[in-house]
C-alpha positions, 0 to 999 in steps of 0.5 A: 149435660154432656157430662151426664151422658158420659157418666151414664155410658161409663156406669153402663160399661162398668155394670156390664163388665163388673157384675158377676155373670149369671145371665140366662142362656149364658154358659156356666160351670157344670153342677157337681153330682151332689148338686144334681142329686140335691136338685132331684130331691128338691124337685121330687124326682127321687125319695129321701131314701134314694137321696141318702143311698146315692149320697152315700155312694158318692161319699164313698167313691163307689159310684163310677162314671159309666 
């Protein structure tokens, strides 16, 4: 029975440290400008025409941070 508890604790530790970190509230890498643009299109914040215009600006590199 003692072996079962040790096995469970070890498996819990392996699960905590080996799983990819995508826990809510945890820091993650910032999204790229194109990812943000896609999310805005998907949520309806911008029209497909605006999406194409902004995407073209990102592709050509004409859009600069300001």
